[in-house]
C-alpha positions in Angstrom: -33.2 15.6 16.3 -33.1 14.8 12.4 -31.1 11.7 10.2 -27.9 12.5 8.7 -27.0 9.9 6.2 -23.0 10.1 5.1 -22.5 8.6 1.7 -19.2 7.2 0.3 -17.6 10.0 -1.7 -15.7 9.1 -4.7 -12.2 8.3 -3.7 -10.6 9.1 -7.2 -9.7 7.2 -10.1 -12.6 6.0 -10.9 -13.6 4.2 -8.1 -16.9 2.7 -8.8 -16.7 0.6 -5.1 -14.3 0.4 -1.8 -14.6 -2.1 0.7 -14.7 -1.9 4.7 -11.4 -2.1 6.2 -11.6 -0.7 9.5 -14.4 1.0 11.8 -13.4 3.4 14.5 -16.8 4.1 15.5 -19.8 2.1 16.4 -23.4 2.0 17.1 -23.9 4.3 19.5 -21.2 6.6 19.9 -21.4 10.1 20.2 -19.0 12.0 17.1 -18.0 15.0 16.5 -17.1 16.7 12.9 -14.0 15.8 11.8 -13.3 12.4 13.8 -12.4 9.6 11.8 -15.1 7.3 11.4 -13.0 4.5 9.3 -10.8 3.4 6.6 -11.9 2.1 3.2 -10.0 0.2 1.2 -9.4 1.2 -2.4 -7.5 -0.9 -5.2 -4.6 1.2 -4.6 -4.6 2.3 -1.0 -6.1 2.8 2.0 -8.4 5.7 2.7 -9.2 7.2 5.8 -12.9 9.3 6.1 -13.6 11.5 8.6 -17.1 12.2 9.7 -19.1 15.5 7.9 -21.4 16.0 11.4 -21.4 16.2 14.4 -24.2 13.5 15.9 -24.4 10.0 17.4 -24.4 7.3 15.4 -27.2 5.4 14.2 -26.6 2.8 11.2 -23.6 1.3 10.2 -23.5 0.3 6.7 -21.5 -3.3 6.8 -18.6 -5.2 9.1 -15.0 -4.9 7.3 -14.5 -7.2 4.5 -18.0 -5.9 3.0 -18.1 -3.9 -0.3 -19.7 -0.6 -0.3 -20.8 1.4 -3.9 -19.6 4.7 -4.2 -23.1 7.1 -3.4 -24.2 4.3 -1.3 -25.2 5.1 2.8 -22.0 4.4 4.9 -23.2 5.8 8.1 -26.4 7.4 9.6 -26.2 10.0 12.3 -28.8 11.3 14.4 -27.8 15.0 14.9 -28.9 17.7 17.2 -31.5 20.5 16.0 -31.7 21.9 19.3 -29.3 24.8 18.1 -31.4 25.8 15.0 -34.5 26.0 17.3 -32.9 28.2 20.1 -32.3 30.6 16.9 -36.1 30.8 16.1 -38.2 33.8 17.5 -40.5 32.6 20.4 -44.0 33.0 21.1 -45.4 35.1 23.7 -47.5 32.6 26.5 -51.2 32.5 25.6 -53.0 34.6 28.7 -56.6 33.0 28.6 -55.3 30.1 30.9 -52.4 29.4 32.9 -50.9 25.6 32.0 -49.0 23.7 34.4 -45.3 23.9 33.6 -43.5 20.8 32.3 -40.0 20.3 32.3 -38.7 18.0 29.6 -36.7 15.1 30.3 -32.9 15.8 30.7 -30.9 14.4 28.0 -28.3 11.9 29.7 -24.6 13.4 29.2 -22.3 11.4 27.2 -19.3 10.3 29.9 -16.1 12.3 29.3 -13.0 10.4 28.9 -10.5 10.1 31.7 -8.5 13.2 32.5 -5.5 13.0 29.9 -6.5 10.7 27.8 -7.2 11.3 24.1 -10.5 10.5 22.3 -10.2 7.0 20.7 -11.7 8.5 17.3 -8.9 11.0 17.4 -5.8 9.0 17.5 -3.8 9.5 14.6 -1.9 6.6 13.0 -1.6 3.9 9.5 -4.4 1.6 9.1 -1.6 -1.2 9.4 -0.5 -0.1 12.7 -4.5 0.2 13.8 -4.9 -3.8 12.2 -1.5 -4.1 14.6 -3.0 -3.0 17.7 -6.4 -4.5 17.3 -4.5 -8.0 16.8 -2.4 -7.5 19.8 -5.3 -5.9 22.1 -3.6 -2.8 22.3 -5.7 0.5 23.2 -3.9 3.1 21.2 -4.8 5.9 23.3 -2.1 4.8 25.8 0.3 5.0 22.6 2.8 8.3 23.3 2.4 9.5 19.3 6.1 11.4 18.3 4.7 12.2 14.4 3.0 15.7 13.7 0.0 16.0 15.6 0.9 13.2 17.9 0.5 10.7 15.2 1.8 7.3 16.1 4.4 5.7 14.0 5.5 2.6 14.1 8.7 3.2 15.7 6.0 4.9 18.8 4.2 1.5 19.0 7.1 -0.6 18.7 8.7 1.5 21.2 5.3 1.2 23.3 5.1 -2.6 23.3 8.6 -3.2 24.0 8.2 -1.1 27.4 4.7 -3.2 28.1 6.7 -6.7 27.8 9.9 -5.2 29.8 7.4 -4.0 32.5 5.8 -7.1 32.5 2.5 -6.2 31.0 1.0 -8.6 28.6 -0.9 -7.4 25.5 -4.7 -8.4 26.2 -5.9 -11.1 23.7 -8.0 -10.3 21.1 -11.3 -11.6 21.5 -12.2 -14.2 18.5 -13.9 -17.4 18.0 -11.3 -20.4 17.8 -12.9 -23.6 15.9 -10.4 -26.0 17.2 -7.1 -25.9 19.5 -4.0 -24.3 17.5 -6.2 -22.9 14.6 -7.1 -19.4 14.2 -9.1 -17.6 11.6 -7.8 -14.8 9.5 -10.2 -13.0 7.5 -9.0 -12.0 4.1 -9.8 -8.4 3.8 -8.4 -5.2 2.7 -5.0 -5.2 1.0 -4.9 -8.9 1.0 -7.8 -10.1 -0.2 -6.9 -7.4 -3.3 -3.6 -9.2 -3.8 -5.8 -12.5 -3.7 -7.9 -11.3 -6.5 -5.3 -9.7 -8.6 -2.9 -13.1 -8.4 -6.1 -15.4 -9.1 -7.0 -12.8 -12.2 -3.3 -13.1 -13.5 -2.5 -16.3 -13.6 -5.8 -17.0 -14.5 -6.2 -14.7 -17.6 -2.7 -14.6 -18.4 -0.6 -17.4 -20.3 2.8 -16.8 -18.2 5.7 -17.5 -20.6 8.7 -17.5 -18.0 12.6 -17.4 -19.2 15.7 -17.4 -16.5 19.0 -15.9 -17.8 22.2 -16.5 -15.5 24.5 -13.0 -15.5 28.0 -13.0 -14.6 27.8 -9.6 -12.7 31.4 -9.6 -11.1 32.2 -6.4 -13.3 28.9 -4.6 -12.2 29.5 -5.4 -9.0 33.0 -3.7 -8.9 31.6 -0.7 -10.4 28.6 -0.2 -8.3 31.0 -0.6 -4.7 33.5 1.9 -6.5 30.6 4.5 -6.9 29.4 3.9 -3.7 33.0 4.0 -2.1 32.7 8.0 -3.3 29.4 8.5 -1.7 29.8 10.7 2.0 26.1 9.5 2.8 25.2 6.0 3.2 21.8 6.2 2.5 22.7 7.4 -1.6 24.5 3.9 -1.8 23.3 2.1 -4.9 21.9 -0.9 -5.2 21.6 -3.2 -8.0 18.4 -2.1 -8.9 19.0 1.0 -10.5 22.1 -0.6 -12.6 18.7 -3.3 -14.0 16.6 -0.3 -14.4 18.7 1.6 -16.8 19.8 -1.8 -18.8 15.6 -2.3 -18.8 14.9 1.1 -20.4 17.7 1.0 -22.9 16.3 -2.7 -23.8 13.1 -1.5 -24.1 13.7 1.0 -27.0 14.5 -2.0 -29.0 11.6 -4.3 -27.3 9.0 -1.5 -27.2 6.5 -4.4 -27.2 7.5 -5.3 -23.6 6.6 -1.7 -22.3 3.1 -2.2 -22.8 -0.4 -2.5 -21.3 -3.3 -4.0 -22.1 -7.0 -2.6 -22.0 -8.7 -5.9 -21.9 -12.5 -3.6 -21.7 -11.3 -2.3 -25.5 -8.8 -5.5 -26.1 -6.0 -2.7 -27.3 -2.7 -2.8 -26.9 -1.0 0.9 -25.6 2.9 0.9 -26.2 4.2 3.8 -23.8 6.9 5.9 -24.7 7.6 6.5 -20.9 9.0 4.0 -19.1 6.8 4.1 -15.6 8.8 1.6 -13.8 6.9 -0.6 -11.4 8.9 -1.7 -8.1 7.0 -4.4 -6.5 8.0 -4.2 -2.8 6.8 -5.8 0.4 5.2 -3.2 3.2 3.6 -4.4 6.8 0.3 -4.3 4.9 1.3 -7.0 1.8 2.8 -6.4 -1.7 2.5 -2.9 -3.0 4.0 -1.8 -6.6 5.0 2.1 -6.0 5.8 3.5 -9.7 8.9 6.0 -10.6 7.0 7.7 -13.6 9.1 8.5 -16.2 12.3 6.6 -15.2 13.4 7.2 -18.4 14.4 10.4 -18.4 16.3 9.9 -14.6 20.0 9.4 -14.1 21.4 6.9 -12.0 21.4 8.5 -8.9 18.1 10.4 -9.4 16.6 6.8 -10.4 18.3 5.3 -7.3 17.0 8.1 -5.0 13.3 7.8 -6.8 13.3 4.0 -6.2 14.2 4.7 -2.4 11.6 7.3 -1.9 8.8 5.2 -3.3 9.4 2.1 -1.8 9.5 3.9 1.8 6.4 5.4 0.6 4.6 2.5 0.4 6.1 0.8 3.4 4.7 3.4 5.7 1.5 4.2 4.2 2.5 7.8 2.8 2.6 7.2 -0.6 0.2 9.0 -3.0 -2.6 7.5 -5.2 -0.7 8.3 -8.3 2.5 7.1 -6.7 0.7 3.4 -6.7 -0.5 3.2 -10.0 0.3 3.9 -13.6 3.3 1.3 -14.0 4.3 0.1 -17.4 6.6 -3.2 -16.5 7.9 -4.0 -13.1 10.8 -5.1 -11.3 10.7 -7.7 -8.2 13.5 -8.5 -6.1 13.5 -10.9 -3.2 16.8 -9.4 -2.3 19.0 -11.9 -0.2 15.8 -14.3 -0.1 16.1 -14.4 -4.1 16.8 -18.0 -4.4 17.9 -19.3 -7.5 15.1 -19.2 -9.9 11.5 -17.2 -9.1 8.3 -17.4 -11.3 7.0 -13.8 -11.1 3.7 -12.9 -11.0 2.7 -10.0 -14.0 1.0 -7.0 -12.5 -1.9 -6.5 -14.8 -2.7 -4.9 -16.9 1.2 -4.8 -17.6 2.7 -7.8 -20.2 6.1 -8.3 -18.6 7.8 -8.4 -15.0 11.6 -8.7 -14.7 12.6 -10.7 -11.5 15.8 -10.8 -9.3 17.3 -13.5 -7.7 20.2 -13.8 -5.0 24.0 -13.2 -6.2 26.7 -15.8 -5.5 30.0 -16.5 -6.0 31.0 -19.9 -7.7 33.6 -21.6 -10.0 32.7 -20.9 -13.7 34.5 -21.7 -17.0 36.0 -18.3 -18.6 38.0 -18.6 -21.3 39.3 -22.2 -21.0 40.0 -21.2 -17.5 38.2 -21.9 -14.1 37.5 -19.1 -12.2 35.1 -17.6 -9.3 32.5 -15.2 -10.6 29.9 -13.3 -8.8 26.6 -14.8 -10.9 22.8 -14.2 -10.9 19.9 -15.1 -12.7 17.2 -13.1 -13.8 13.8 -14.6 -13.8 11.2 -13.2 -16.0 7.8 -13.8 -17.2 5.9 -12.1 -20.2 2.5 -12.3 -21.6 2.7 -14.8 -24.2 -0.5 -13.5 -25.8 1.6 -10.2 -27.0 5.2 -11.1 -26.5 6.6 -13.7 -28.3 9.1 -15.8 -26.9 11.8 -14.9 -29.2 11.2 -11.0 -28.4 11.1 -11.6 -24.6 14.4 -13.9 -24.7 16.0 -11.1 -26.9 15.3 -8.5 -24.6 16.3 -10.3 -21.4 19.7 -11.3 -23.4 20.0 -7.3 -24.2 19.5 -6.9 -20.5 22.5 -9.5 -19.8 25.0 -8.0 -22.2 24.7 -4.3 -20.7 24.6 -5.9 -16.9 28.1 -7.9 -17.7 29.4 -4.7 -19.8 28.3 -2.4 -17.4 30.0 0.5 -18.9 27.6 0.2 -22.0 24.6 1.1 -19.8 25.9 4.6 -20.1 26.3 4.9 -23.5 24.0 7.6 -25.5 
């Protein structure tokens, strides 16, 4: 037998360390090459790692939530060197004296899984579903998967839970230490830890300047409904986000200081020619910011389609690393839950973020007459170190003018 040390590989984009999100193996398990061993959480995404060898797990680097440096030992395997020995030449037996035959003690074989069952380490699904299954005490080996290669999708998992509930089979309660009745401990790890650290860092380091403006979007909503009436496919219908995105892109031509990122390691500002539009998206794992790169080069329909695509990819964990990084300014929206006013937190290293609030009909005075208009507030935050209050207000006023007269969004 020999020992093989599986070191944490470089997960890309200059990652120097990563957090253990979840183990799929335990010490003593027999693992085959290419079996999934666990999930590592980087600043951008969860990455599933496979075993490079076959062998028995001797040691794990830590528990979920622990931080491991790139190149540090992650898993130690005990591998079987017998195969190499079989190919070596066998020496002839000695003639001088016969030795009593000794038989090596047989190595106990690992118990075979029940017929028809899948190997737990080969169950393919997303980290979010693995976490839900763990919290609910569900054995993923029992969940049929309809995705490629038998991958378990969110629909598969929800269908299985509903079927079990209908059959009166409760999910096994997770084993956890409860400090007091009615109290549950939730370990802050994975994406939630990253969100907590980034939010704390942003509020600690950035002097936020908030600016809120109300906008009459009656004409914009009429245009949106008219354009949607021409679309046969309901999935291609426009929301307010692509209109706001185009207006923001036009405004940034006049206010390039808002399409800027701060490199604090060198203390320099990077003003970008391209608008890489971040779209803050709520996912089952927490808040993510997928990115529409080079949004300034897209038409209305193309921008709307790309916003839908990257948002869905963030939700189902299919987004690539570059689709979750590189934004230069972010739009955030809570949809119908948008409320009257919000104070969005800037997505570092950006210097500005635009928040969309709920649109409501209410009476307003127009040309001396009271009329019912569809009104919506834009709540924005700016890094006051680099964006002056006047420039921030002027940019929002520019966006307001375009949204209230939506034809101007499409002028050359």
